C-alpha positions in Angstrom: 6.7 68.3 4.6 4.1 67.8 1.8 5.0 67.5 -1.8 2.5 68.3 -4.6 2.4 66.2 -7.7 0.9 66.6 -11.2 -2.6 67.9 -11.1 -2.5 69.1 -7.5 -3.5 72.8 -6.9 -4.6 74.5 -3.8 -8.3 73.8 -3.8 -9.2 77.4 -3.2 -6.9 78.8 -5.7 -7.9 76.3 -8.3 -11.6 76.7 -7.9 -11.4 80.4 -7.8 -9.2 80.6 -10.8 -11.8 78.5 -12.7 -14.5 81.0 -11.7 -15.5 83.7 -14.2 -13.1 86.6 -14.4 -15.9 89.1 -14.3 -18.0 89.0 -11.2 -21.6 88.2 -11.5 -24.0 91.1 -11.2 -25.0 91.7 -7.7 -28.7 91.2 -6.9 -30.6 94.3 -5.9 -32.5 92.5 -3.1 -30.9 91.3 0.1 -31.1 87.5 0.6 -30.7 85.4 3.8 -28.9 82.1 3.6 -29.1 79.6 6.5 -26.1 77.3 6.9 -26.9 74.1 8.6 -23.8 72.2 9.7 -22.7 69.8 12.5 -19.3 71.4 12.4 -18.2 74.5 14.4 -18.0 77.8 12.6 -14.9 78.1 10.4 -12.2 80.6 11.4 -11.8 83.7 9.3 -8.8 82.1 7.5 -10.8 78.9 6.7 -13.8 81.0 5.5 -11.7 83.2 3.2 -12.0 81.0 0.1 -15.8 80.8 0.5 -16.2 84.5 1.1 -14.1 85.2 -2.0 -16.3 82.9 -4.0 -19.5 84.6 -2.7 -18.0 87.9 -3.9 -17.2 86.5 -7.3 -20.8 85.3 -7.5 -22.0 88.8 -6.7 -22.7 88.4 -3.0 -21.2 90.5 -0.2 -21.9 89.3 3.3 -23.5 92.1 5.3 -24.6 94.1 2.2 -26.8 91.9 0.0 -26.3 88.6 1.8 -27.1 87.7 5.4 -25.8 84.5 6.9 -27.8 82.7 9.6 -25.9 79.8 11.2 -27.3 78.3 14.4 -24.8 76.6 16.7 -25.3 73.8 19.3 -22.6 71.8 21.1 -24.7 68.7 20.7 -23.8 68.8 17.0 -25.6 66.1 15.0 -28.3 65.5 17.6 -29.3 69.2 17.5 -29.5 69.4 13.7 -33.3 69.0 13.6 -33.8 71.8 16.1 -31.3 74.0 14.3 -33.1 73.3 11.0 -36.5 74.2 12.5 -34.9 77.4 13.9 -33.8 78.4 10.4 -37.2 77.8 9.0 -38.8 80.0 11.6 -36.5 82.8 10.5 -38.1 82.7 7.0 -34.7 82.5 5.3 -34.4 82.3 1.5 -32.3 79.1 1.2 -30.5 76.5 3.3 -27.0 75.3 2.6 -26.8 71.9 4.3 -23.3 70.5 5.0 -23.3 66.8 5.2 -26.0 64.1 5.0 -27.4 64.5 8.5 -27.9 68.2 7.9 -29.5 67.6 4.5 -32.0 65.2 6.0 -32.8 67.5 9.0 -33.4 70.4 6.6 -35.5 68.4 4.2 -37.7 67.1 7.1 -38.1 70.7 8.4 -39.3 72.3 5.2 -40.8 71.3 1.8 -40.8 74.9 0.4 -37.5 76.6 1.3 -34.8 75.7 -1.3 -32.1 73.4 0.1 -28.6 72.9 -1.4 -26.7 70.0 0.1 -23.1 69.0 0.1 -21.6 65.6 0.8 -24.6 63.3 0.6 -23.6 59.8 -0.5 -26.9 58.5 -1.9 -29.3 61.3 -2.4 -31.9 59.2 -4.3 -31.8 56.2 -2.0 -31.9 58.4 1.0 -35.1 60.0 -0.2 -33.8 63.6 -0.7 -34.4 63.7 -4.5 -36.4 61.7 -7.0 -33.5 61.3 -9.4 -30.2 62.9 -10.2 -31.5 64.5 -13.4 -34.9 65.6 -12.0 -34.7 66.2 -8.2 -38.4 67.1 -8.3 -38.7 68.9 -4.9 -37.0 71.7 -2.9 -33.7 69.9 -2.6 -30.6 69.6 -4.8 -26.9 69.8 -4.5 -23.5 68.0 -4.9 -23.5 64.4 -4.0 -20.4 62.9 -2.3 -20.7 59.9 -4.6 -23.3 57.7 -6.2 -23.3 53.9 -6.1 -20.5 51.7 -5.1 -17.8 53.0 -7.4 -15.8 55.2 -4.9 -15.6 52.4 -2.2 -14.6 49.9 -4.9 -11.8 52.2 -6.0 -10.6 52.5 -2.4 -10.6 48.7 -2.0 -8.7 48.3 -5.3 -6.0 50.7 -4.1 -6.0 48.8 -0.8 -5.4 45.6 -2.6 -2.5 47.1 -4.6 -0.8 48.4 -1.5 -1.4 45.4 0.7 -1.7 42.3 -1.6 -1.4 39.9 1.3 -4.3 41.4 3.3 -7.3 39.1 3.6 -9.5 40.5 6.4 -10.2 44.2 6.7 -12.5 46.3 8.8 -14.8 49.1 7.6 -15.9 51.9 9.9 -19.1 53.7 9.0 -21.7 56.0 10.6 -25.3 54.8 10.1 -26.7 58.3 10.2 -24.6 59.3 7.2 -26.6 56.9 5.0 -29.9 57.6 6.8 -33.1 58.1 4.9 -36.1 60.4 5.1 -38.1 57.6 6.8 -35.4 57.0 9.4 -34.0 53.7 8.2 -30.3 53.6 7.1 -29.8 52.8 3.5 -27.9 49.5 3.1 -25.4 49.1 0.2 -25.1 45.4 -0.5 -22.9 45.9 -3.6 -20.0 46.9 -1.2 -19.9 43.3 0.1 -19.8 42.0 -3.5 -17.0 44.4 -4.4 -14.9 43.3 -1.3 -15.5 39.7 -2.0 -14.5 40.1 -5.7 -11.2 41.6 -4.5 -10.6 38.7 -2.1 -11.4 40.6 1.1 -13.2 39.3 4.2 -14.9 42.6 5.1 -15.9 43.1 8.7 -18.3 46.1 9.3 -18.4 48.2 12.4 -20.8 51.0 13.1 -19.7 54.2 14.9 -22.4 56.6 15.8 -20.4 58.8 18.2 -16.9 59.3 19.6 -17.5 56.7 22.3 -18.0 54.0 19.6 -14.6 54.5 18.0 -12.4 52.8 20.5 -14.8 49.9 21.0 -15.0 49.3 17.2 -11.2 49.5 16.8 -10.6 47.0 19.7 -13.3 44.7 18.3 -11.7 44.8 14.8 -8.3 44.0 16.2 -9.7 41.1 18.1 -11.3 39.9 14.9 -7.8 39.7 13.3 -8.2 42.4 10.7 -5.1 43.5 8.8 -6.4 46.8 7.7 -9.1 49.5 8.1 -11.2 51.3 5.6 -12.9 54.5 7.0 -15.8 56.2 5.4 -15.4 59.9 5.7 -18.4 61.0 7.9 -18.8 63.7 10.5 -18.1 61.3 13.3 -15.1 59.6 11.8 -13.7 62.9 10.6 -13.6 64.3 14.1 -11.8 61.2 15.3 -9.5 60.8 12.3 -6.3 61.3 14.3 -7.3 58.8 16.8 -8.2 56.2 14.1 -4.9 56.8 12.3 -2.9 56.5 15.5 -4.5 53.2 16.5 -4.0 51.8 13.0 -0.4 52.8 12.9 0.3 51.6 16.4 -1.1 48.1 15.6 0.6 48.0 12.1 -2.8 48.1 10.3 -3.0 49.4 6.7 -5.6 52.3 6.8 -7.4 54.0 3.9 -10.3 56.4 3.6 -12.8 57.9 1.2 -11.9 61.5 2.4 -8.5 62.9 1.5 -7.8 64.6 4.9 -7.5 61.3 6.6 -4.2 60.8 4.9 -3.1 64.2 6.4 -4.1 62.8 9.8 -1.8 59.7 9.3 -3.8 57.1 7.5 -1.7 55.4 4.8 -3.8 56.6 1.9 -7.1 58.3 1.0 -9.1 58.5 -2.2 -12.2 60.6 -2.7 -13.7 63.9 -3.8 -11.8 67.0 -3.0 -13.6 68.5 0.0 -12.8 72.1 -0.7 -13.5 71.9 -4.4 -16.9 70.2 -3.9 -17.9 72.8 -1.3 -17.1 75.6 -3.7 -18.9 73.6 -6.4 -22.1 73.5 -4.3 -21.9 77.3 -3.8 -22.8 77.6 -7.5 -26.2 76.1 -6.7 -26.5 78.3 -3.6 -26.1 81.3 -5.9 -28.7 80.0 -8.3 -31.4 79.3 -5.7 -30.8 82.7 -4.0 -31.5 84.2 -7.4 -34.7 82.4 -7.7 -33.9 79.1 -9.5 -36.1 76.1 -8.6 -34.1 73.2 -7.1 -36.5 70.8 -8.7 -35.0 71.7 -12.1 -31.3 71.7 -11.0 -29.8 68.3 -11.5 -27.8 66.8 -8.6 -24.1 67.1 -9.5 -21.2 64.7 -8.8 -17.8 65.9 -7.6 -15.7 67.5 -10.3 -12.4 66.3 -8.9 -11.2 63.2 -7.0 -7.8 63.0 -5.3 -5.5 60.2 -4.2 -3.3 61.1 -1.3 -0.5 58.7 0.0 1.3 59.2 3.3 4.9 58.0 2.8 5.7 58.7 6.5 3.1 56.1 7.4 4.3 53.7 4.8 7.8 53.9 6.3 6.4 53.3 9.8 4.5 50.2 8.5 7.6 49.1 6.5 5.5 49.0 3.3 6.7 49.8 -0.2 4.1 51.7 -2.1 3.8 50.4 -5.7 5.2 52.8 -8.2 2.0 53.0 -10.2 0.1 54.1 -7.1 2.7 56.8 -6.5 2.5 58.0 -10.1 -1.3 58.3 -9.9 -1.2 60.1 -6.5 -2.3 63.8 -6.5 -0.5 64.3 -3.2 2.4 62.5 -1.6 2.8 63.4 2.1 6.3 63.0 3.5 
C-alpha cells in the first residue's frame, strides 16, 4: 500500500487542476504533431491525462490535431530513422521524449520546431545556446541543469546510510550525448561525491545486456550502495536493478521517482508526469506559431522525494525522521 504525505497529489489531477478553467480557443487550422520517443505507445489509460491536457489547450486529436508517432522495436537505435521519417511527413512540430530523441530530432531538422522533455544538459549537449535564449528551433523542459540534483541524491544517501563509503553510479552515455556525438562529462559530480565522503565508482550501461555485468562488477568492487540515473535504459531495467540491490543488501537511490516504486530504497527527482504536462505548454505554443528560439528552456516545476519503507525493512535500515518528514511519498 502507498501512503501519500503533505504536498503529494496525483500528478495528472494536480497539473490539470492548475490549468486554466476556461479552455484555450481552438485553432482554426489543423496541425500535425510528431511524437518521437524510445518508449512504446502509451495505453489509453496512460494517455488520458495528456489527451485531457490537449483538450484544455484547445486541441482535439482527430479534429484539429493529428498525431504522428513512428514505432520501431529497436527503440533508441532507430530514433534517427524515426526522426527523419517525421521530417519527411512535413509535420508542424516534434515533441521529443528524452535526450536521445531530442538529439535525433535536432540532427534531422533545423527548421521544424522541437519541444523536448527530460534532457539533462541542453546547453552542454548542444541543443540550445542558452536557457534564456535557445536561439534555434529547439526548446523544452530540462530534466535538470548542473550538478544540483545528483548532489541532492548523494546528500540523502549520506543521511540514510552514514556508514557507506564506496558507492556505484549507473549511467547511460547516450543520455548525456551531444550534437557532435561525444558524451558530455560532468566532473562536478566527482567533486560532490568526494565532499560527502564517497568513493564513487562509475559504470556505463548502454543496453539491457550491460546491466548485469555492471552490477556484478560493482559488487566485486565492494560497493555498499548504488545510485541510478533515470535514463531510458535504466528505467526499463529498474525492477532488475532494485531486485539485485535488495538481494545483496545494497542501499539504492535514483534521480527518477518511479525507481522507488520498483523497489529502490529512495528516489529524488522531477515529477515525470508533471514535467511531461509542463512541456505540453510549449507544444501548444509552437503549434500556434511561437518561435522556439524565443521560448526559454524551463526547469521542472516540482521535485519529489519517495522513500520505500518495505525496502528499508528488508535492509534493516531505519530511515531518519527528517528524511521521512521531507518525503512527498512513503511507500509501504
